[in-house]
N, C-alpha and C positions, 0 to 999 in steps of 0.2 A: 652882510654876507651869510650869516647863519640862517636868516629867514629864507633866503633864496634856495639854499641847500635843502631845507625841510620841504619846501614846495616841490622841488624837483624829485625828491625821493617819493613823496606822496603820489605824484603824477605817474611815476614809473610803476609803482605798486598796482595802481588801478588798471594800467594798461596790460600788465602781466595777467591780472585776474580776468580781464576781458578775453585775452587770448586763450586762457585755459578753459573758460566757459564755452568759447566758440569750438575748441577742439572736442570737448565733451559732447556738445550738441551735435557736431558733425559725426562723431563716433557712434552716437546713439542712432542717428538717422541711417548710417551705413549698416549697423547691426540689424535694425528692423527691416531694412531693404533686403539684406541677405536672407533673413528669416522668412520673409514673404516669398522670395524667389524659391527657397527650399520647400515651403509649404505647397506652392503652385506646382513644383516639380513632382512632389509625392502624390498630391491629390488630383492633379489634372493631367500633366504631361506623361508621367510614367505610372499612372494609377494601376493599369493592368499588370505590369511587372511586379509591383509591390503586393498586389492582391494575391498573385500566384505564390510569392515567397511566404506570405502570411499563411496561406492554405497549407503549405508544406510544413510549417512549424506547428500548425494547429492540429492537423490530422495525423494519426499514427496508423500505419498499415500493420495488421496482425495476420500472420500466416501460420498454418499448422499442417501436420502430416495426416491428420485424421480424414478418412474418406467414408462415404456411406456405402452400405451393402446394396446389392442390386434389387431393383423393384421386380415384383412378380405380377404378371398380367394373366387374365384368362384368355380364351380363344377369341373373344370379342374386343380385346385390348382394353378391358377395364382393369384398373389397378386393384389387386386383392391383397397385396402386401406392399407397404410404402415405408419411408424413413422420415423421422422427425429430428431436426438438429437441436441439440441441447448445449447452450453456452454453459461451460463448466469452469469452476475455480479449483485449482489444484495446489498442492504443496509438496515439495521435495527437499528434504533436508540436505544442506550442503556440507561437504566434508569440513570438519573443524568447527562447525557451528555449535555454540554452547546453548544450554537450556535458557539462560538469561536472554540471549539474543533471540531465541525463539519466542519468548514471552514478549519482548519488545516488538517483534514483528506482528504477533497476535494483537497487541494493543493498537497498532496502526491500522490493521485491517478491520478490527471489530467495529470501528466507527463508520465503516463504509459498506458493510454487507449485513444482511438481515438473516440470522440463523435462529433456530429454535433451541435456545440454550437450556430450556426447562428439561431437556432429555438428559442432562448431565447427571451422573450418578454420584453418590456420596464418596465412593472410592476415587473417582476422577478428581473430585474437589480436594481430597486429602493429598493425592499425588501432586497436584498443582501447588498446594500450599507447601508441601515438603520441598519442592524444587525452589520455590520463591523465597521461602524463609528457612533455608537449610541450617543456618547458624542457630536459630531458635530450636529447631527440631533436634539438633545434635545434643542439646541439653536435656532432652527427654529421656535419655538413657544414663545409667550410672557407670562409674568407672569400672566396677566389677563386671558389668555386662560387656563393656568394651574389652576387658581382659579375656573374656571367654572366646572372643574372636581370635586373639593371638594364641590362645591355648587350643584352638581348633575344636572347642566345644560348641561353637556357634559360627555360622557362616556370615560374611558381610551382608548377604541378602536377608538373613534372619534378623540381623541387627536393624537393617533398614525397615523391615516390616514392623518391627517393634516400635520404632519411632513413628511410623505412619499410624499405627493403631492407637498410639497415645496422644495424637492430635485431638484437641477438644472440639466439640461441636460448635462452640462459640467462635472458635478460630476460623471455621469454614462457613460462617454465616455471612456469605458474600453479598454485596450489592448486585443489582441486575447487570451493571456494567462489568463487574469483576467476574460474575458467573459466565458472561459471554466470552470473556478472555480465557477463562479456565476451560470452557467447552471447546474453544478453538484450539487451545494447547493440547487438549485430549485428542482431537481429530488429527492434529499435526504429528502426534506420536503413535497413532493407531497403526498396527501392522508392523512390517519390517522397517528397520531404521531408515534406510536410504531409498526405499521405493516411493513411487509417486502416489500420493493420497488424494482422493477426491474430497474436497472440503464442502462444496455445494454444487449441485447440478441445477440446470434450468434457471439460471440467475437472470436478473434484470439487465437491461442494456447499460444502465448506470453502473451497476456493480462490475459488470464485465469490462466496461471502459476504464474504470478506476484501476483495476488490477493490471490490465493490459498496458496502460500508459505509465504505471509506476512500478512494474515488476522488477526493475533493476535496483530499486530502493527497498523492496519488501522481503529480501532474504529468503528466496525459495518459493514464494507465491507466484503463480502463473495462471494462464487461461488456456483453454483448448475447446474445440468443438467435438462433442460426443454425438452419437447417433442412436436413436431408439426406434425399434420396429413398431409400425402402426398397422393395425388390421381394421380396415374400413367396415368389414362385415362381422366384427366382434369375435366371438369364440368359434364361429363356424369354420370347421376344418383347421382350426388354429394349430393344433398339435401336428397335423400332417404338413401344413405349410412351413 
């Protein structure tokens, strides 16, 4: 009796295993069939619809309010003054934006636009370092000098200028990458605080596209089209025209 029970149990186990393998096999076939149907639907049946949706996600329409000035013609309808469009990258500081946030935005943009950072001045480097390393710069003045501010013998601006003047040359010996960020930061702060600043004019298509597509993540950076007057005949009657 014991031997018969063992054989019966073994037979039932093998049968259950076979059923499970069959279910897995059928499930795999069904999954691949559904996948193939879906691939055919995307690539063949509704290919045009999905291509249009992809195009909408891929391309970004950029619009602006800038318009060209009128052309000037001579009596024979030859153009004597024309316009040239300039793709331009701008920056406008947002309210509540901190200097550290501006530096982070400059870091992101610096890798995607080409600017002549060699034009940066020693003063601009010092101001960038002062903002970036404010805690270190605060230690460049003594307690007595700080007391002069509270005693009104020195203004806060005078104290700030003292800190900037005491920044060592070795501290502002920046790498090329850091100089580029520092120069961008200078351009972002040039002029009135909240006015729109031109960072670079006549940019490449790649530079223009990067800023246009990512301006919502770049904290104030944007693009626009500017217009430049073109004189086909050079300086001839240029002042009059």
